[in-house]
C-alpha positions in Angstrom: -66.4 73.5 -143.9 -67.3 69.9 -143.3 -64.7 67.6 -141.7 -64.7 63.9 -142.4 -63.5 61.7 -139.5 -62.3 58.3 -140.8 -61.9 55.0 -139.1 -58.5 55.6 -137.6 -60.0 58.7 -135.8 -63.0 56.6 -134.7 -60.7 53.9 -133.3 -58.6 56.4 -131.5 -61.7 58.1 -130.0 -63.1 54.7 -129.0 -59.9 53.8 -127.3 -59.8 57.1 -125.4 -63.4 56.8 -124.4 -63.2 53.1 -123.5 -65.7 52.1 -126.1 -65.3 48.5 -127.4 -65.2 47.9 -131.1 -65.0 44.1 -130.9 -67.9 42.3 -132.7 -70.6 40.9 -130.6 -69.9 37.2 -129.7 -66.2 37.7 -130.1 -63.9 37.3 -127.1 -60.3 38.2 -126.6 -58.8 37.4 -123.2 -55.9 39.5 -121.9 -53.1 37.2 -123.0 -54.9 35.7 -126.0 -53.2 36.4 -129.4 -53.8 35.3 -133.0 -51.9 32.2 -133.9 -52.5 29.0 -135.8 -55.0 27.6 -138.2 -58.5 29.1 -138.1 -61.7 27.2 -137.7 -62.7 25.6 -141.1 -59.1 25.1 -142.2 -57.5 21.7 -142.6 -54.5 20.7 -140.5 -51.6 19.7 -142.8 -49.3 16.8 -142.1 -46.0 17.5 -140.2 -43.3 15.4 -138.6 -42.4 15.4 -134.9 -40.0 13.4 -132.7 -42.0 11.4 -130.3 -40.5 11.6 -126.7 -43.1 9.8 -124.6 -45.8 8.2 -126.9 -46.0 4.8 -128.4 -43.5 5.7 -131.2 -40.9 7.0 -128.7 -37.4 6.2 -129.9 -38.4 5.2 -133.4 -37.6 8.4 -135.2 -40.0 11.0 -136.6 -43.7 10.5 -137.3 -46.8 12.4 -138.1 -49.4 12.3 -135.3 -51.8 14.3 -137.5 -51.6 11.5 -140.0 -51.7 8.7 -137.4 -54.9 10.1 -135.8 -56.7 10.5 -139.1 -60.3 11.7 -138.8 -60.5 11.2 -135.0 -61.2 14.2 -132.8 -57.7 15.7 -131.9 -56.4 18.2 -129.4 -52.9 19.5 -130.5 -51.0 21.7 -128.0 -48.1 23.7 -129.5 -45.9 25.3 -126.9 -42.4 26.9 -126.5 -42.1 25.6 -122.9 -43.8 23.2 -120.6 -44.2 25.3 -117.5 -46.5 24.5 -114.7 -49.6 26.0 -116.3 -49.1 24.2 -119.6 -48.4 21.0 -117.7 -51.7 21.5 -115.8 -53.5 21.9 -119.2 -51.9 18.7 -120.5 -52.9 16.8 -117.4 -56.5 17.8 -117.9 -56.4 17.0 -121.6 -54.9 13.6 -120.7 -57.9 13.0 -118.4 -60.3 14.0 -121.2 -58.6 11.6 -123.5 -59.0 8.8 -120.9 -62.6 9.7 -120.3 -63.5 9.9 -124.0 -61.7 6.8 -125.3 -65.1 5.5 -126.6 -65.3 8.7 -128.7 -61.8 8.1 -130.0 -60.5 11.5 -128.6 -56.7 11.8 -129.3 -54.2 14.5 -128.3 -50.5 15.3 -128.5 -48.2 18.1 -127.4 -45.6 19.7 -129.6 -42.7 21.4 -127.9 -41.2 23.9 -130.3 -37.4 24.1 -129.7 -33.9 24.5 -131.1 -32.5 21.8 -128.9 -34.5 18.6 -129.4 -32.0 16.3 -127.6 -32.2 18.3 -124.4 -36.0 18.7 -124.7 -36.5 14.9 -125.0 -35.1 14.2 -121.6 -37.2 17.0 -120.0 -40.4 15.8 -121.7 -39.8 12.2 -120.4 -39.4 13.6 -116.9 -42.5 15.7 -117.1 -44.6 12.8 -118.4 -43.4 10.5 -115.6 -43.7 13.0 -112.8 -47.2 14.0 -113.8 -48.5 10.5 -114.8 -49.3 11.7 -118.4 -50.3 8.4 -120.2 -52.7 9.3 -123.0 -51.0 12.4 -124.5 -47.7 11.9 -126.4 -45.2 14.7 -125.7 -43.4 15.4 -128.9 -40.7 17.7 -130.3 -40.6 19.9 -133.4 -37.1 21.0 -134.3 -37.5 24.8 -134.7 -39.2 27.5 -132.6 -41.6 28.6 -135.4 -43.2 25.2 -135.7 -44.6 23.8 -138.9 -44.9 26.8 -141.2 -48.3 25.7 -142.7 -49.8 26.0 -139.2 -49.2 29.8 -139.1 -48.1 29.8 -135.5 -47.3 33.3 -134.3 -43.9 33.9 -132.6 -45.9 36.0 -130.1 -47.8 32.9 -128.9 -46.2 30.9 -126.1 -49.0 28.3 -126.5 -51.4 27.6 -129.3 -54.1 24.9 -128.9 -55.9 23.6 -132.0 -58.7 21.1 -132.0 -60.0 19.4 -135.1 -62.1 16.5 -136.2 -62.2 14.9 -139.7 -59.3 17.2 -140.7 -61.4 20.3 -140.0 -60.2 22.8 -137.3 -63.1 23.6 -134.9 -61.2 25.4 -132.1 -58.2 27.7 -131.8 -56.8 29.2 -128.6 -53.5 31.0 -128.5 -51.8 32.8 -125.6 -48.9 35.2 -125.5 -48.3 34.6 -121.8 -48.9 32.1 -119.0 -52.2 30.2 -119.1 -54.5 30.9 -116.2 -57.1 28.6 -114.7 -60.0 30.2 -116.6 -58.1 29.7 -119.9 -57.4 26.1 -119.1 -61.0 25.5 -118.1 -62.2 27.1 -121.4 -59.8 24.9 -123.4 -60.9 21.7 -121.7 -64.6 22.6 -122.0 -64.0 23.2 -125.8 -63.1 19.5 -126.3 -66.9 19.0 -126.4 -66.9 20.8 -129.7 -65.0 18.0 -131.4 -66.8 15.1 -129.9 -69.7 13.5 -131.6 
């Protein structure tokens, strides 16, 4: 009698034996999860409340629209803890360094309490001298639905140029130094 072992059996065996089934060239860090638009997709328009940028206090606006075809780094997060703030500070420095290449960035805090969040974002921007990256608020923890943000992702970083996503990083837990370094290095993928 011949026995046919299917893919589920092969996957189980690979897990037990410690054999990787990830395609060559693919990487998956410990806390990295799938969230957000994939490379090649176009980022749709969505509205945010600007807490610290040039439109602060003027109601809602669309930074995706405002930045047009420029290279953009968008950080979607459920909390601005120390590691996310460290990332934002480094992205802020990249925006300053690459003004001639028109690099833009913005942070979107996903929350159910926008009023409370606005005060906190202003404090974070002032304390950390964040000048080039507007800190904004999206009313709702799921974020803009068209962006396909996973509820398992604490932070999702998307980078696009000419409305074409080039980079996607998403993390279920705290960002570590290597993750931040990788994200900052990937800004080169959207600069001409």
